[in-house]
N, CA, C and O atoms as a MOPAC input file, in Angstrom:
PM7 MOZYME 1SCF
protein

 N     11.08300 1   -15.87200 1   -20.25400 1
 C     11.17000 1   -14.45600 1   -20.40000 1
 C      9.86400 1   -13.83900 1   -20.85700 1
 O      9.78100 1   -12.62200 1   -21.01700 1
 N      8.85100 1   -14.64900 1   -21.06700 1
 C      7.58000 1   -14.09300 1   -21.50700 1
 C      6.46500 1   -15.04200 1   -21.04500 1
 O      6.72800 1   -16.13800 1   -20.55200 1
 N      5.25800 1   -14.60900 1   -21.21100 1
 C      4.07000 1   -15.42200 1   -20.84300 1
 C      3.98700 1   -16.56700 1   -21.82400 1
 O      4.14900 1   -16.37500 1   -23.03000 1
 N      3.73500 1   -17.76000 1   -21.31100 1
 C      3.60700 1   -18.94600 1   -22.14800 1
 C      2.34300 1   -18.87100 1   -23.03700 1
 O      1.34600 1   -18.23900 1   -22.68800 1
 N      2.43100 1   -19.53000 1   -24.17100 1
 C      1.30800 1   -19.56400 1   -25.11100 1
 C      0.05700 1   -20.12900 1   -24.48900 1
 O     -1.04000 1   -19.61700 1   -24.70800 1
 N      0.21700 1   -21.18900 1   -23.70800 1
 C     -0.95900 1   -21.78100 1   -23.03900 1
 C     -1.64100 1   -20.80000 1   -22.07800 1
 O     -2.86700 1   -20.75400 1   -21.97400 1
 N     -0.81800 1   -20.02900 1   -21.38800 1
 C     -1.38100 1   -18.99400 1   -20.48700 1
 C     -2.14900 1   -17.91100 1   -21.24700 1
 O     -3.17700 1   -17.41200 1   -20.79200 1
 N     -1.62800 1   -17.57500 1   -22.39100 1
 C     -2.30300 1   -16.53600 1   -23.20800 1
 C     -3.63700 1   -17.06700 1   -23.73500 1
 O     -4.64100 1   -16.35600 1   -23.72900 1
 N     -3.63900 1   -18.31500 1   -24.18900 1
 C     -4.89000 1   -18.87900 1   -24.68200 1
 C     -5.92900 1   -19.00200 1   -23.57600 1
 O     -7.11300 1   -18.73600 1   -23.78400 1
 N     -5.46100 1   -19.41400 1   -22.38600 1
 C     -6.38800 1   -19.55100 1   -21.22500 1
 C     -6.91800 1   -18.18900 1   -20.81100 1
 O     -8.09800 1   -18.05600 1   -20.48700 1
 N     -6.04500 1   -17.16000 1   -20.81800 1
 C     -6.45500 1   -15.84100 1   -20.43600 1
 C     -7.51700 1   -15.26000 1   -21.41900 1
 O     -8.47800 1   -14.60800 1   -21.01200 1
 N     -7.30600 1   -15.51500 1   -22.65600 1
 C     -8.25900 1   -15.05300 1   -23.69800 1
 C     -9.62900 1   -15.71400 1   -23.49200 1
 O    -10.66900 1   -15.05900 1   -23.55700 1
 N     -9.60000 1   -17.03200 1   -23.24100 1
 C    -10.86300 1   -17.73900 1   -22.99400 1
 C    -11.58000 1   -17.20000 1   -21.73700 1
 O    -12.80000 1   -17.03300 1   -21.73200 1
 N    -10.80400 1   -16.93400 1   -20.68300 1
 C    -11.37800 1   -16.40500 1   -19.46000 1
 C    -11.96100 1   -15.02200 1   -19.70200 1
 O    -13.04600 1   -14.70900 1   -19.21300 1
 N    -11.23300 1   -14.17800 1   -20.46800 1
 C    -11.71900 1   -12.84800 1   -20.72100 1
 C    -13.01800 1   -12.88400 1   -21.49100 1
 O    -13.92900 1   -12.11500 1   -21.18700 1
 N    -13.13000 1   -13.74600 1   -22.47300 1
 C    -14.33300 1   -13.82800 1   -23.26900 1
 C    -15.50100 1   -14.45200 1   -22.48300 1
 O    -16.66000 1   -14.09400 1   -22.68900 1
 N    -15.18100 1   -15.36600 1   -21.60300 1
 C    -16.26100 1   -16.03600 1   -20.87300 1
 C    -16.88000 1   -15.13300 1   -19.77700 1
 O    -18.09500 1   -15.12300 1   -19.58100 1
 N    -16.01800 1   -14.38200 1   -19.07500 1
 C    -16.49400 1   -13.58800 1   -17.95800 1
 C    -17.25900 1   -12.35700 1   -18.40500 1
 O    -18.18400 1   -11.94300 1   -17.70600 1
 N    -16.94100 1   -11.78500 1   -19.47100 1
 C    -17.71000 1   -10.67000 1   -20.01400 1
 C    -17.42500 1    -9.34300 1   -19.37200 1
 O    -16.74200 1    -9.26900 1   -18.35000 1
 N    -17.95900 1    -8.26500 1   -19.98200 1
 C    -17.66300 1    -6.93200 1   -19.52500 1
 C    -18.21600 1    -6.60000 1   -18.16200 1
 O    -17.61800 1    -5.78700 1   -17.45800 1
 N    -19.35400 1    -7.19900 1   -17.74000 1
 C    -19.95300 1    -6.86300 1   -16.43700 1
 C    -18.98900 1    -7.26200 1   -15.30800 1
 O    -18.82600 1    -6.52600 1   -14.33500 1
 N    -18.36600 1    -8.41300 1   -15.44700 1
 C    -17.40200 1    -8.85500 1   -14.41600 1
 C    -16.27100 1    -7.83800 1   -14.31400 1
 O    -15.94500 1    -7.39200 1   -13.21400 1
 N    -15.67800 1    -7.46900 1   -15.42000 1
 C    -14.54000 1    -6.58000 1   -15.38100 1
 C    -14.89600 1    -5.18300 1   -14.90100 1
 O    -14.07400 1    -4.51500 1   -14.27400 1
 N    -16.10300 1    -4.73900 1   -15.18700 1
 C    -16.59200 1    -3.46800 1   -14.66900 1
 C    -16.70500 1    -3.50100 1   -13.16700 1
 O    -16.34600 1    -2.53100 1   -12.49900 1
 N    -17.20400 1    -4.61500 1   -12.61000 1
 C    -17.34300 1    -4.72900 1   -11.14600 1
 C    -15.97900 1    -4.76300 1   -10.47800 1
 O    -15.81300 1    -4.21800 1    -9.38700 1
 N    -14.98400 1    -5.40500 1   -11.12800 1
 C    -13.61100 1    -5.41700 1   -10.57300 1
 C    -13.02500 1    -4.00800 1   -10.58000 1
 O    -12.38300 1    -3.57100 1    -9.62500 1
 N    -13.26600 1    -3.32400 1   -11.67700 1
 C    -12.76900 1    -1.93300 1   -11.84500 1
 C    -13.35100 1    -1.04800 1   -10.73700 1
 O    -12.63100 1    -0.27500 1   -10.10600 1
 N    -14.65700 1    -1.17200 1   -10.51300 1
 C    -15.31200 1    -0.37200 1    -9.45000 1
 C    -14.80100 1    -0.71800 1    -8.07100 1
 O    -14.65200 1     0.17400 1    -7.23500 1
 N    -14.52500 1    -1.99500 1    -7.80300 1
 C    -14.00400 1    -2.38500 1    -6.50100 1
 C    -12.61600 1    -1.80300 1    -6.27300 1
 O    -12.32600 1    -1.31300 1    -5.18100 1
 N    -11.76500 1    -1.84700 1    -7.27200 1
 C    -10.43900 1    -1.24100 1    -7.14800 1
 C    -10.51200 1     0.26100 1    -6.98700 1
 O     -9.68500 1     0.84200 1    -6.28400 1
 N    -11.47600 1     0.90300 1    -7.61500 1
 C    -11.66400 1     2.32100 1    -7.44000 1
 C    -12.03100 1     2.64200 1    -5.98700 1
 O    -11.52700 1     3.60300 1    -5.40500 1
 N    -12.94500 1     1.79400 1    -5.39700 1
 C    -13.29500 1     2.02000 1    -3.97800 1
 C    -12.09700 1     1.83300 1    -3.05500 1
 O    -11.92400 1     2.57000 1    -2.08500 1
 N    -11.26200 1     0.82200 1    -3.37700 1
 C    -10.05100 1     0.57900 1    -2.59900 1
 C     -9.07900 1     1.74500 1    -2.73000 1
 O     -8.49900 1     2.18800 1    -1.73900 1
 N     -8.89900 1     2.24800 1    -3.96800 1
 C     -8.00600 1     3.37500 1    -4.15600 1
 C     -8.50300 1     4.60500 1    -3.38800 1
 O     -7.71600 1     5.32300 1    -2.77100 1
 N     -9.79900 1     4.83300 1    -3.43600 1
 C    -10.35200 1     5.97300 1    -2.71200 1
 C    -10.12500 1     5.83400 1    -1.15900 1
 O     -9.86400 1     6.82500 1    -0.47700 1
 N    -10.23000 1     4.62600 1    -0.64900 1
 C     -9.97700 1     4.39400 1     0.75400 1
 C     -8.52400 1     4.75600 1     1.12100 1
 O     -8.26800 1     5.39200 1     2.14400 1
 N     -7.59500 1     4.34000 1     0.27000 1
 C     -6.21000 1     4.63300 1     0.51000 1
 C     -5.96000 1     6.14500 1     0.46200 1
 O     -5.33700 1     6.70600 1     1.36300 1
 N     -6.44900 1     6.79100 1    -0.58900 1
 C     -6.24900 1     8.20100 1    -0.80100 1
 C     -6.85500 1     9.00900 1     0.34800 1
 O     -6.22300 1     9.92500 1     0.87400 1
 N     -8.08100 1     8.66000 1     0.72900 1
 C     -8.75200 1     9.36500 1     1.80900 1
 C     -7.99200 1     9.21000 1     3.10400 1
 O     -7.80000 1    10.18500 1     3.83100 1
 N     -7.55100 1     7.98400 1     3.40700 1
 C     -6.80100 1     7.75800 1     4.67400 1
 C     -5.49100 1     8.46400 1     4.69300 1
 O     -5.15500 1     9.11800 1     5.68000 1
 N     -4.72400 1     8.35600 1     3.61800 1
 C     -3.38600 1     8.98700 1     3.57700 1
 C     -3.49600 1    10.49800 1     3.62000 1
 O     -2.62900 1    11.16100 1     4.18800 1
 N     -4.54900 1    11.06000 1     3.02900 1
 C     -4.75900 1    12.50200 1     3.00700 1
 C     -4.88700 1    13.07300 1     4.43200 1
 O     -4.60800 1    14.25200 1     4.64500 1
 N     -5.29700 1    12.26600 1     5.38500 1
 C     -5.47700 1    12.68000 1     6.77200 1
 C     -4.16500 1    12.66400 1     7.56800 1
 O     -4.09300 1    13.26300 1     8.64100 1
 N     -3.14800 1    12.00200 1     7.06800 1
 C     -1.88200 1    11.86300 1     7.79400 1
 C     -0.93700 1    13.02300 1     7.53600 1
 O     -0.58300 1    13.27600 1     6.38500 1
 N     -0.51400 1    13.74400 1     8.59200 1
 C      0.37700 1    14.89100 1     8.39400 1
 C      1.71500 1    14.43400 1     7.89800 1
 O      2.26000 1    13.43000 1     8.35600 1
 N      2.26400 1    15.21500 1     6.91400 1
 C      3.58300 1    14.97900 1     6.40900 1
 C      3.74500 1    13.86700 1     5.41300 1
 O      4.86000 1    13.58000 1     4.97800 1
 N      2.62800 1    13.22000 1     5.03200 1
 C      2.64900 1    12.10200 1     4.10800 1
 C      2.46900 1    12.67200 1     2.69300 1
 O      1.63400 1    13.55000 1     2.47400 1
 N      3.25800 1    12.16800 1     1.73800 1
 C      3.19700 1    12.62500 1     0.35000 1
 C      3.03100 1    11.39900 1    -0.57800 1
 O      3.63900 1    10.35000 1    -0.36600 1
 N      2.20600 1    11.57100 1    -1.58600 1
 C      1.94200 1    10.50600 1    -2.55200 1
 C      1.29700 1    11.09200 1    -3.80200 1
 O      0.83900 1    12.23400 1    -3.80500 1
 N      1.27200 1    10.30700 1    -4.83900 1
 C      0.57300 1    10.64500 1    -6.06300 1
 C     -0.55100 1     9.64900 1    -6.20800 1
 O     -0.35800 1     8.46500 1    -5.93000 1
 N     -1.71500 1    10.08800 1    -6.63400 1
 C     -2.83800 1     9.20800 1    -6.86300 1
 C     -2.56400 1     8.31200 1    -8.04600 1
 O     -2.28500 1     8.81100 1    -9.13600 1
 N     -2.63400 1     6.97400 1    -7.86600 1
 C     -2.39000 1     6.09900 1    -8.98800 1
 C     -3.45300 1     6.28700 1   -10.07600 1
 O     -4.62600 1     6.53000 1    -9.79200 1
 N     -3.00600 1     6.16600 1   -11.32000 1
 C     -3.92100 1     6.29900 1   -12.43400 1
 C     -4.25300 1     4.94700 1   -13.08600 1
 O     -5.17000 1     4.86300 1   -13.90300 1
 N     -3.50400 1     3.88400 1   -12.72500 1
 C     -3.72300 1     2.61600 1   -13.35700 1
 C     -3.24900 1     1.44700 1   -12.52800 1
 O     -3.79700 1     0.35000 1   -12.64600 1
 N     -2.25600 1     1.64700 1   -11.70100 1
 C     -1.71600 1     0.58800 1   -10.88600 1
 C     -2.60000 1     0.33500 1    -9.67700 1
 O     -3.43700 1     1.17900 1    -9.35800 1
 N     -2.45100 1    -0.78000 1    -8.99800 1
 C     -3.15600 1    -1.04700 1    -7.74300 1
 C     -2.25900 1    -0.87700 1    -6.53700 1
 O     -2.48600 1    -1.49200 1    -5.49500 1
 N     -1.22900 1    -0.03600 1    -6.67700 1
 C     -0.33500 1     0.25400 1    -5.58200 1
 C      0.10700 1     1.70000 1    -5.76600 1
 O     -0.12300 1     2.33100 1    -6.79800 1
 N      0.76600 1     2.19800 1    -4.69600 1
 C      1.35500 1     3.53100 1    -4.76300 1
 C      2.54100 1     3.60200 1    -3.83400 1
 O      2.62000 1     2.87800 1    -2.84200 1
 N      3.45700 1     4.47800 1    -4.16600 1
 C      4.61900 1     4.75800 1    -3.30300 1
 C      4.27300 1     5.95100 1    -2.46200 1
 O      3.74300 1     6.94500 1    -2.95900 1
 N      4.57600 1     5.85300 1    -1.17400 1
 C      4.18000 1     6.88300 1    -0.25200 1
 C      5.40700 1     7.34300 1     0.56800 1
 O      6.09200 1     6.52200 1     1.17800 1
 N      5.67300 1     8.65300 1     0.57500 1
 C      6.76600 1     9.22400 1     1.35100 1
 C      6.20900 1     9.52400 1     2.74200 1
 O      5.18300 1    10.19000 1     2.88400 1
 N      6.90500 1     9.01900 1     3.76700 1
 C      6.46800 1     9.15400 1     5.13500 1
 C      7.37400 1    10.12500 1     5.88900 1
 O      8.54900 1    10.25000 1     5.54500 1
 N      6.85700 1    10.81800 1     6.91200 1
 C      7.68400 1    11.72100 1     7.71300 1
 C      8.46600 1    10.94600 1     8.76300 1
 O      8.29400 1    11.15900 1     9.96300 1
 N      9.32300 1    10.04700 1     8.30200 1
 C     10.18400 1     9.20700 1     9.17500 1
 C     11.58300 1     9.17200 1     8.56900 1
 O     11.76500 1     9.49900 1     7.39600 1
 N     12.57700 1     8.77200 1     9.37600 1
 C     13.93100 1     8.73700 1     8.92500 1
 C     14.23000 1     7.49300 1     8.08000 1
 O     15.04400 1     7.54400 1     7.15800 1
 N     13.56000 1     6.36700 1     8.40600 1
 C     13.89200 1     5.10500 1     7.74400 1
 C     12.69100 1     4.14500 1     7.89900 1
 O     12.32900 1     3.75100 1     9.00700 1
 N     12.10800 1     3.79500 1     6.78400 1
 C     10.88600 1     2.95400 1     6.86200 1
 C     11.25000 1     1.50700 1     7.22600 1
 O     10.37800 1     0.76700 1     7.68200 1
 N     12.46000 1     1.09400 1     7.04900 1
 C     12.83500 1    -0.25000 1     7.50500 1
 C     12.79800 1    -0.28400 1     9.02800 1
 O     12.27100 1    -1.22400 1     9.62300 1
 N     13.35900 1     0.73900 1     9.64700 1
 C     13.29800 1     0.83400 1    11.11200 1
 C     11.82200 1     0.98500 1    11.58800 1
 O     11.41900 1     0.38800 1    12.58700 1
 N     11.05700 1     1.77400 1    10.86800 1
 C      9.64300 1     1.91000 1    11.21100 1
 C      8.95100 1     0.52800 1    11.15900 1
 O      8.19500 1     0.16700 1    12.06200 1
 N      9.22100 1    -0.21300 1    10.10800 1
 C      8.61600 1    -1.54600 1     9.97100 1
 C      8.88100 1    -2.39600 1    11.23100 1
 O      7.96200 1    -2.97600 1    11.81000 1
 N     10.12400 1    -2.45100 1    11.62300 1
 C     10.45300 1    -3.26800 1    12.82900 1
 C      9.74300 1    -2.73200 1    14.08400 1
 O      9.25200 1    -3.50500 1    14.90700 1
 N      9.69900 1    -1.42500 1    14.21100 1
 C      8.98600 1    -0.82900 1    15.31500 1
 C      7.50600 1    -1.24000 1    15.33400 1
 O      6.96300 1    -1.63300 1    16.36600 1
 N      6.88600 1    -1.13500 1    14.17400 1
 C      5.46900 1    -1.47200 1    14.09000 1
 C      5.21200 1    -2.93800 1    14.46500 1
 O      4.23800 1    -3.24900 1    15.15000 1
 N      6.09000 1    -3.82500 1    14.01300 1
 C      5.88600 1    -5.22400 1    14.25100 1
 C      6.27400 1    -5.67700 1    15.65100 1
 O      5.67600 1    -6.61100 1    16.18600 1
 N      7.25100 1    -5.03900 1    16.23900 1
 C      7.78700 1    -5.47500 1    17.52600 1
 C      7.28000 1    -4.69000 1    18.73200 1
 O      7.16800 1    -5.23800 1    19.82900 1
 N      6.96600 1    -3.37700 1    18.52700 1
 C      6.68500 1    -2.53700 1    19.68000 1
 C      5.31900 1    -1.85800 1    19.67300 1
 O      4.80400 1    -1.49600 1    20.73100 1
 N      4.72800 1    -1.68000 1    18.49500 1
 C      3.52200 1    -0.89100 1    18.42300 1
 C      2.25900 1    -1.72900 1    18.36600 1
 O      2.19500 1    -2.72500 1    17.64600 1
 N      1.23400 1    -1.31100 1    19.14700 1
 C     -0.09000 1    -1.88500 1    19.09400 1
 C     -1.12200 1    -0.80000 1    19.40000 1
 O     -0.87600 1     0.10900 1    20.19300 1
 N     -2.27100 1    -0.91700 1    18.75800 1
 C     -3.44200 1    -0.11500 1    19.06500 1
 C     -4.60700 1    -1.08900 1    19.08800 1
 O     -4.93400 1    -1.69700 1    18.06900 1
 N     -5.23800 1    -1.23900 1    20.25500 1
 C     -6.30500 1    -2.23500 1    20.43400 1
 C     -5.82600 1    -3.60500 1    19.98100 1
 O     -6.56000 1    -4.34400 1    19.32500 1
 N     -4.58500 1    -3.94000 1    20.33700 1
 C     -3.97000 1    -5.19600 1    20.01700 1
 C     -3.82500 1    -5.46000 1    18.51200 1
 O     -3.79500 1    -6.60900 1    18.07200 1
 N     -3.73600 1    -4.37700 1    17.73500 1
 C     -3.53800 1    -4.48500 1    16.26200 1
 C     -2.31500 1    -3.69800 1    15.89700 1
 O     -1.94200 1    -2.74200 1    16.57800 1
 N     -1.69100 1    -4.10800 1    14.81400 1
 C     -0.61800 1    -3.33500 1    14.19700 1
 C     -0.75300 1    -3.45700 1    12.69100 1
 O     -1.69500 1    -4.07000 1    12.18900 1
 N      0.19400 1    -2.86900 1    11.97300 1
 C      0.18200 1    -2.92600 1    10.53400 1
 C      1.58400 1    -3.22600 1    10.05500 1
 O      2.56400 1    -2.80700 1    10.67100 1
 N      1.67800 1    -3.94700 1     8.96400 1
 C      2.99300 1    -4.29400 1     8.38300 1
 C      3.12200 1    -3.48900 1     7.08800 1
 O      2.17700 1    -3.41800 1     6.30300 1
 N      4.28200 1    -2.88900 1     6.86900 1
 C      4.49800 1    -2.08900 1     5.68100 1
 C      5.60200 1    -2.70000 1     4.80600 1
 O      6.36200 1    -3.55100 1     5.26800 1
 N      5.68300 1    -2.27900 1     3.58700 1
 C      6.75500 1    -2.70200 1     2.67300 1
 C      7.64000 1    -1.50500 1     2.39400 1
 O      7.27300 1    -0.61900 1     1.62200 1
 N      8.82500 1    -1.47700 1     3.03200 1
 C      9.74900 1    -0.37100 1     2.75100 1
 C     10.09000 1    -0.35200 1     1.25300 1
 O     10.24700 1    -1.39600 1     0.62000 1
 N     10.19700 1     0.85300 1     0.71700 1
 C     10.34500 1     1.02700 1    -0.73100 1
 C     11.78200 1     1.01200 1    -1.21600 1
 O     12.02500 1     0.92500 1    -2.42000 1
 N     12.73200 1     1.09600 1    -0.30800 1
 C     14.14400 1     1.17900 1    -0.74800 1
 C     14.53000 1     0.04800 1    -1.70800 1
 O     15.30700 1     0.26400 1    -2.63700 1
 N     13.99300 1    -1.14700 1    -1.48800 1
 C     14.36900 1    -2.27600 1    -2.34800 1
 C     13.79700 1    -2.14100 1    -3.77200 1
 O     14.20600 1    -2.90300 1    -4.64800 1
 N     12.90600 1    -1.24200 1    -4.03000 1
 C     12.28900 1    -1.03000 1    -5.35400 1
 C     13.16200 1    -0.11600 1    -6.21000 1
 O     12.88900 1     0.07600 1    -7.39500 1
 N     14.21500 1     0.44900 1    -5.61000 1
 C     15.09300 1     1.38800 1    -6.33700 1
 C     16.47000 1     0.79800 1    -6.58800 1
 O     16.96000 1     0.01400 1    -5.77500 1
 N     17.10400 1     1.15800 1    -7.69500 1
 C     18.45600 1     0.67700 1    -7.97700 1
 C     19.48700 1     1.57100 1    -7.31400 1
 O     20.60200 1     1.12600 1    -7.04200 1
 N     19.13900 1     2.82500 1    -7.04900 1
 C     20.09000 1     3.77800 1    -6.44500 1
 C     20.08200 1     3.58500 1    -4.92200 1
 O     19.03200 1     3.74200 1    -4.29900 1
 N     21.20000 1     3.25600 1    -4.32200 1
 C     21.29400 1     3.07100 1    -2.86300 1
 C     20.78500 1     4.30400 1    -2.10000 1
 O     21.14900 1     5.43000 1    -2.43800 1
 N     19.96400 1     4.10300 1    -1.09900 1
 C     19.44500 1     5.19500 1    -0.27200 1
 C     18.15400 1     5.75500 1    -0.76000 1
 O     17.42800 1     6.35900 1     0.02900 1
 N     17.80500 1     5.58800 1    -2.06700 1
 C     16.58100 1     6.09800 1    -2.55000 1
 C     15.39400 1     5.32400 1    -1.94500 1
 O     15.48000 1     4.10400 1    -1.80000 1
 N     14.32700 1     5.98200 1    -1.60100 1
 C     13.17700 1     5.29700 1    -1.06900 1
 C     13.27500 1     4.96400 1     0.40400 1
 O     12.39300 1     4.29400 1     0.94100 1
 N     14.30900 1     5.40800 1     1.06100 1
 C     14.51200 1     5.06400 1     2.48200 1
 C     13.34600 1     5.54000 1     3.36300 1
 O     13.05700 1     4.91100 1     4.38100 1
 N     12.69500 1     6.60300 1     3.00300 1
 C     11.57500 1     7.09300 1     3.80600 1
 C     10.22000 1     6.87400 1     3.05100 1
 O      9.25700 1     7.61300 1     3.25600 1
 N     10.18500 1     5.86400 1     2.19800 1
 C      8.98100 1     5.54000 1     1.45900 1
 C      8.51500 1     4.14300 1     1.71500 1
 O      9.29700 1     3.26500 1     2.08200 1
 N      7.22900 1     3.93700 1     1.52000 1
 C      6.68500 1     2.55400 1     1.57400 1
 C      5.83300 1     2.37600 1     0.29100 1
 O      5.42500 1     3.33300 1    -0.36700 1
 N      5.60400 1     1.12200 1    -0.00200 1
 C      4.73200 1     0.76300 1    -1.12700 1
 C      3.44400 1     0.16300 1    -0.52200 1
 O      3.48100 1    -0.75700 1     0.29400 1
 N      2.32600 1     0.72100 1    -0.95700 1
 C      1.02300 1     0.21500 1    -0.47800 1
 C      0.31700 1    -0.37600 1    -1.67600 1
 O      0.12100 1     0.31000 1    -2.67900 1
 N     -0.06400 1    -1.62600 1    -1.59100 1
 C     -0.89800 1    -2.28500 1    -2.59900 1
 C     -2.29700 1    -2.40400 1    -2.01000 1
 O     -2.47500 1    -2.98700 1    -0.94100 1
 N     -3.28400 1    -1.85600 1    -2.70200 1
 C     -4.61500 1    -1.88600 1    -2.15800 1
 C     -5.38200 1    -3.07200 1    -2.71900 1
 O     -6.13900 1    -2.96900 1    -3.68400 1
 N     -5.14300 1    -4.21900 1    -2.05600 1
 C     -5.64100 1    -5.48700 1    -2.48600 1
 C     -6.60000 1    -6.12700 1    -1.48800 1
 O     -6.83300 1    -7.33400 1    -1.55100 1
 N     -7.14300 1    -5.36600 1    -0.59600 1
 C     -8.07100 1    -5.90400 1     0.38700 1
 C     -9.28000 1    -4.97200 1     0.47500 1
 O     -9.35300 1    -3.97000 1    -0.23600 1
 N    -10.21200 1    -5.30600 1     1.34100 1
 C    -11.45700 1    -4.55100 1     1.47200 1
 C    -11.20100 1    -3.11200 1     1.96300 1
 O    -10.30600 1    -2.88300 1     2.77600 1
 N    -11.98100 1    -2.16100 1     1.47300 1
 C    -11.81000 1    -0.74500 1     1.90500 1
 C    -11.77900 1    -0.57000 1     3.41100 1
 O    -10.97600 1     0.20800 1     3.92400 1
 N    -12.64300 1    -1.28400 1     4.13200 1
 C    -12.65600 1    -1.13700 1     5.59100 1
 C    -11.30100 1    -1.55500 1     6.20600 1
 O    -10.82500 1    -0.93000 1     7.15400 1
 N    -10.69800 1    -2.60900 1     5.65700 1
 C     -9.37500 1    -3.04600 1     6.13300 1
 C     -8.32400 1    -2.03300 1     5.80300 1
 O     -7.42800 1    -1.77800 1     6.60800 1
 N     -8.41300 1    -1.45200 1     4.63900 1
 C     -7.45300 1    -0.44400 1     4.19500 1
 C     -7.55600 1     0.77000 1     5.08800 1
 O     -6.53300 1     1.31400 1     5.50500 1
 N     -8.76600 1     1.20900 1     5.39200 1
 C     -8.99900 1     2.37500 1     6.25900 1
 C     -8.35300 1     2.15100 1     7.60700 1
 O     -7.67000 1     3.03800 1     8.12000 1
 N     -8.55500 1     0.98400 1     8.19100 1
 C     -7.97000 1     0.66500 1     9.54600 1
 C     -6.44500 1     0.59200 1     9.42000 1
 O     -5.74500 1     1.08800 1    10.30200 1
 N     -5.91300 1    -0.00400 1     8.36200 1
 C     -4.45700 1    -0.09200 1     8.22100 1
 C     -3.80900 1     1.27700 1     8.10600 1
 O     -2.73200 1     1.49800 1     8.65800 1
 N     -4.45100 1     2.19900 1     7.39600 1
 C     -3.90600 1     3.54700 1     7.27500 1
 C     -3.98700 1     4.24800 1     8.61300 1
 O     -3.06300 1     4.96300 1     9.00300 1
 N     -5.09900 1     4.04700 1     9.32700 1
 C     -5.20500 1     4.62900 1    10.68300 1
 C     -4.08200 1     4.11800 1    11.59000 1
 O     -3.44900 1     4.89800 1    12.30200 1
 N     -3.84200 1     2.82100 1    11.56000 1
 C     -2.75000 1     2.23600 1    12.34900 1
 C     -1.39100 1     2.78200 1    11.92300 1
 O     -0.52500 1     3.05100 1    12.75500 1
 N     -1.22200 1     2.94000 1    10.61100 1
 C      0.02900 1     3.51700 1    10.11300 1
 C      0.28400 1     4.92700 1    10.69000 1
 O      1.38700 1     5.25100 1    11.13000 1
 N     -0.77100 1     5.74100 1    10.66900 1
 C     -0.62800 1     7.09400 1    11.22900 1
 C     -0.29600 1     7.08900 1    12.70000 1
 O      0.57700 1     7.83600 1    13.14400 1
 N     -0.98600 1     6.24800 1    13.47200 1
 C     -0.70600 1     6.12800 1    14.90100 1
 C      0.71600 1     5.58400 1    15.11100 1
 O      1.43300 1     6.02200 1    16.01100 1
 N      1.10600 1     4.62800 1    14.26800 1
 C      2.44500 1     4.05800 1    14.41400 1
 C      3.55100 1     5.06600 1    14.09600 1
 O      4.57100 1     5.10500 1    14.78400 1
 N      3.35200 1     5.87100 1    13.07000 1
 C      4.31800 1     6.89800 1    12.71400 1
 C      4.48300 1     7.85500 1    13.88700 1
 O      5.60300 1     8.19500 1    14.27100 1
 N      3.39200 1     8.27300 1    14.43400 1
 C      3.41700 1     9.19200 1    15.57500 1
 C      4.19200 1     8.60300 1    16.76500 1
 O      5.02200 1     9.27800 1    17.37400 1
 N      3.90500 1     7.33800 1    17.08200 1
 C      4.59700 1     6.69100 1    18.18400 1
 C      6.06400 1     6.48500 1    17.89200 1
 O      6.90500 1     6.65400 1    18.77600 1
 N      6.38400 1     6.12000 1    16.65400 1
 C      7.77100 1     5.89700 1    16.23300 1
 C      8.56600 1     7.17500 1    16.37300 1
 O      9.64100 1     7.17800 1    16.97400 1
 N      8.04200 1     8.27500 1    15.81700 1
 C      8.80100 1     9.52700 1    15.86700 1
 C      8.91100 1    10.05700 1    17.28400 1
 O      9.92400 1    10.66400 1    17.63200 1
 N      7.89000 1     9.84200 1    18.11600 1
 C      7.96100 1    10.24700 1    19.50200 1
 C      9.08900 1     9.51600 1    20.22200 1
 O      9.88700 1    10.12900 1    20.93100 1
 N      9.14600 1     8.20300 1    20.03100 1
 C     10.17800 1     7.40300 1    20.65500 1
 C     11.55800 1     7.77500 1    20.16800 1
 O     12.49400 1     7.90800 1    20.95600 1
 N     11.68200 1     7.94900 1    18.81700 1
 C     12.94200 1     8.23500 1    18.20900 1
 C     13.49300 1     9.58100 1    18.66100 1
 O     14.70500 1     9.72500 1    18.81900 1
 N     12.62100 1    10.57800 1    18.87400 1
 C     13.05400 1    11.93300 1    19.22500 1
 C     13.17300 1    12.17700 1    20.71500 1
 O     13.61500 1    13.23900 1    21.15400 1
 N     12.76700 1    11.16400 1    21.49700 1
 C     12.84000 1    11.36900 1    22.94900 1
 C     14.17700 1    10.97500 1    23.53400 1
 O     14.38100 1    11.09400 1    24.74200 1

């Protein structure tokens, strides 16, 4: 139910050994990643989100009926230059049934260039999904 004592001792030693320069560089890298996500999502019509203040992920409301269906569409039917993107539907993060049905969770744990392309693919995928669904 908690972090083991040995893990805490090891983490303390690692923290002291790596020093503040290492942690500052990690902080700056995550700031670049966050900015890539925010910049990309800001370009997508109908997308809503709050800028994270401390986490390395965010919940994003998409202009779709069901992100689980969107996920299958992206993986099975959608391609742009032979690429697609995989999303994490947010419904499973909520205790209330039906909440988060049109949301995804994005963790920005990769290079900014990869994040930028993934968000671009997401936007193209949403457009294709809604076009197919409404036709």
